[in-house]
C-alpha positions in Angstrom: -1.0 -2.4 -13.6 -4.6 -3.2 -14.6 -6.4 -6.5 -13.9 -9.7 -7.5 -15.4 -12.4 -10.1 -14.7 -11.6 -10.5 -11.1 -14.1 -12.6 -9.2 -14.2 -12.7 -5.4 -13.9 -16.3 -4.3 -16.3 -17.6 -1.7 -13.9 -20.0 -0.1 -12.0 -17.6 2.2 -12.8 -17.5 5.9 -13.3 -14.0 7.4 -10.4 -13.0 9.6 -11.3 -11.7 13.1 -9.1 -8.8 14.5 -8.6 -8.0 18.1 -9.7 -4.4 17.4 -11.9 -3.6 14.4 -10.3 -2.2 11.3 -11.0 1.5 11.0 -9.9 2.1 7.4 -8.3 0.8 4.2 -6.6 3.6 2.3 -5.7 3.4 -1.4 -3.0 5.9 -2.3 -3.4 6.4 -6.0 -0.2 6.2 -8.0 -0.9 9.6 -9.6 -1.1 11.2 -6.2 2.3 10.1 -5.0 4.4 9.8 -8.2 5.1 11.9 -11.2 3.2 9.9 -13.8 5.2 11.3 -16.8 8.6 10.7 -15.3 9.5 7.0 -14.9 10.2 5.9 -11.4 9.9 9.4 -9.9 8.2 10.0 -6.6 6.3 13.2 -5.9 8.1 13.9 -2.7 6.0 16.8 -1.6 2.7 15.0 -2.1 4.0 11.9 -0.3 5.1 14.0 2.6 1.7 15.8 2.8 -0.3 12.6 2.6 1.9 10.8 5.2 1.5 13.7 7.6 -2.3 13.7 7.1 -2.5 10.0 7.5 -0.7 10.3 10.8 -3.2 12.8 12.0 -6.1 10.6 10.9 -4.7 7.5 12.6 -3.7 8.9 16.0 -6.3 9.4 18.7 -7.1 13.1 19.2 -6.5 12.6 22.9 -2.9 11.5 22.3 -0.2 14.0 23.2 2.8 11.8 23.0 5.9 13.0 21.1 6.1 11.9 17.5 9.4 10.1 16.8 10.5 8.9 13.4 11.0 5.2 12.7 13.1 5.5 9.5 16.6 5.0 10.9 18.2 4.5 7.4 20.7 7.0 6.1 19.2 9.5 3.6 21.2 10.7 0.6 21.1 14.3 1.7 22.4 13.5 5.2 25.6 11.9 6.5 23.9 10.9 9.8 21.5 8.2 10.7 18.5 9.9 12.4 18.4 7.9 15.6 18.5 8.9 19.3 17.9 5.8 21.3 17.4 7.8 24.5 14.3 9.5 23.0 12.5 6.2 23.1 13.3 5.3 26.7 10.2 6.9 28.2 8.1 7.0 25.1 4.5 5.9 25.4 3.0 4.1 22.5 0.6 6.2 20.5 -3.0 5.1 20.3 -3.4 4.4 16.6 -6.6 3.4 14.8 -6.2 0.2 12.8 -5.4 1.1 9.2 -4.2 -0.7 6.0 -2.6 1.2 3.2 -2.5 -0.1 -0.4 -0.8 2.1 -3.0 -0.8 2.3 -6.7 2.3 2.0 -8.9 2.1 5.3 -10.7 5.3 5.7 -12.7 6.7 2.5 -11.1 6.2 -1.0 -12.5 3.9 -0.1 -15.4 6.8 0.3 -17.9 8.4 -3.0 -16.9 5.1 -4.9 -16.9 3.8 -3.5 -20.2 7.1 -4.0 -22.1 7.4 -7.6 -21.0 3.8 -8.6 -21.0 3.9 -10.2 -17.5 0.2 -10.0 -17.2 -0.2 -12.5 -20.1 1.8 -15.2 -18.3 4.4 -17.5 -19.7 7.3 -17.7 -17.2 9.1 -20.2 -19.5 9.8 -17.2 -21.8 13.0 -15.3 -20.9 11.3 -11.9 -21.5 8.4 -12.7 -19.2 10.7 -14.0 -16.5 12.9 -10.9 -16.7 9.9 -8.6 -16.7 8.5 -10.4 -13.7 11.8 -9.6 -11.8 12.0 -6.1 -13.2 8.4 -5.3 -12.3 8.8 -6.5 -8.7 12.1 -4.5 -8.3 10.3 -1.4 -9.4 7.1 -1.7 -7.3 8.9 -2.9 -4.2 11.2 0.1 -4.5 8.2 2.4 -4.4 6.7 0.4 -1.5 9.9 0.9 0.5 9.9 4.6 0.0 6.3 4.9 1.0 6.9 2.8 4.1 9.9 5.1 4.9 7.8 8.3 4.5 5.1 6.9 6.8 7.8 5.8 9.3 9.3 9.3 9.4 5.9 10.4 10.6 6.0 7.9 13.5 3.6 5.5 11.8 4.7 1.8 12.5 4.4 0.8 8.8 5.6 -2.5 7.4 5.7 -3.4 3.7 3.7 -6.5 2.8 4.1 -7.5 -0.9 1.4 -9.9 -2.2 4.1 -12.1 -3.9 6.0 -12.4 -0.6 2.8 -13.1 1.3 2.1 -16.1 -1.0 -1.0 -14.6 -2.7 -1.7 -16.0 -6.2 -4.2 -16.2 -8.9 -5.7 -18.6 -11.4 -6.7 -17.3 -14.8 -6.0 -13.9 -13.3 -8.7 -14.3 -10.6 -7.7 -14.4 -7.0 -7.0 -18.0 -6.0 -5.0 -18.0 -2.8 -4.7 -15.2 -0.2 -3.7 -15.9 3.4 -4.8 -12.8 5.4 -3.5 -14.2 8.7 -0.1 -12.4 8.3 -1.9 -9.1 7.6 -4.2 -9.7 10.6 -1.2 -10.5 12.8 0.6 -7.4 11.8 -2.5 -5.2 12.6 -3.1 -6.9 15.9 0.6 -6.3 16.8 0.2 -2.6 16.2 1.6 -2.3 12.7 0.2 -0.6 9.6 0.5 -3.0 6.6 1.4 -1.2 3.4 0.7 -3.3 0.3 0.6 -2.7 -3.5 -0.1 -4.2 -6.9 2.4 -6.9 -7.6 3.6 -9.6 -10.1 2.4 -12.9 -8.7 2.2 -16.6 -9.7 -0.9 -17.7 -11.6 -1.9 -21.4 -11.5 -3.2 -21.4 -15.1 -0.8 -19.1 -17.0 2.3 -19.1 -14.8 2.2 -15.4 -13.7 0.2 -12.2 -13.9 -0.3 -8.8 -12.3 -2.5 -8.7 -9.1 -3.8 -5.1 -9.0 -4.0 -3.0 -5.9 -7.8 -2.4 -6.4 -8.4 -6.2 -6.4 -6.3 -6.5 -3.3 -8.5 -3.9 -1.6 -11.7 -5.7 -2.6 -10.5 -8.9 -0.9 -9.1 -7.1 2.2 -12.4 -5.3 2.6 -14.4 -8.5 2.2 -12.3 -10.4 4.8 -11.5 -7.7 7.3 -14.7 -5.6 7.2 -13.3 -2.0 7.6 -15.5 0.9 8.6 -14.2 2.9 5.7 -12.4 2.4 2.4 -10.8 5.6 1.2 -9.3 6.3 -2.3 -6.9 9.2 -2.5 -6.2 10.5 -6.0 -5.0 13.8 -7.5 -5.9 15.9 -10.5 -3.4 17.4 -13.0 -0.6 19.5 -11.5 -2.8 21.0 -8.8 -2.2 20.2 -5.1 -5.7 18.9 -4.8 -6.6 15.5 -3.6 -10.0 13.9 -4.1 -11.3 11.4 -1.5 -13.8 8.8 -2.5 -15.1 7.3 0.7 -17.1 4.0 0.8 -19.1 3.6 4.1 -21.2 0.5 4.3 -23.4 0.6 1.2 -23.1 4.4 0.6 -20.6 6.3 -1.5 -19.6 9.9 -0.7 -17.3 12.0 -2.9 -15.4 14.9 -1.4 -12.5 17.1 -2.4 -10.0 18.9 -0.3 -7.3 21.4 -1.1 -4.0 20.7 0.6 -2.1 23.8 1.6 
């Protein structure tokens, strides 16, 4: 879900957080989905990444018990994983402030490319149908990522750009209210966003990419780090590209 010629507008006001934003993490679509199998999640990679993100977010001094927050029924189980009594004396974990933005991988690209949503033209039946189909696909992936993080005890909430009212004009970011994101962070949640089909003032609609979203989030919320997680081939190897202030550091790590 590519987007070109994105300019960063100068009209947005920087949002102040109660506690500074530690990190924005981009989960590359290739790292969490099977790129050659349409709408297929790489369950093992997603589980590993979710577990590592939990360890990165939680204060090293925290010893509280990790309890999952996905109380939905899973296909492989007949029971809903919830014991209310486990939460009665639970202390809140000390999480660093994070935002997660994920790529689409094998979700959304097929629907967007077949319909040409990025070109606009909502008056055309194919474009309108593709807009709906693209959003169904990318929000389905978003839900599964939120659930995977929630199973690790991460208080994650999905925040889709379309539902947050973000829009473009001539495929450049035009309107983005970051107050809801800031409110979620200040309330102790981890926002999980993604590339999305959005309204475009000039052409009706387009695709707002995850990388563009990250640029704007970083400009407004001033994180200490922006980390991109990608994978290579069929190896269980993740590469981390870390932006710290004006410096760029590349590092690789094998996941066992």
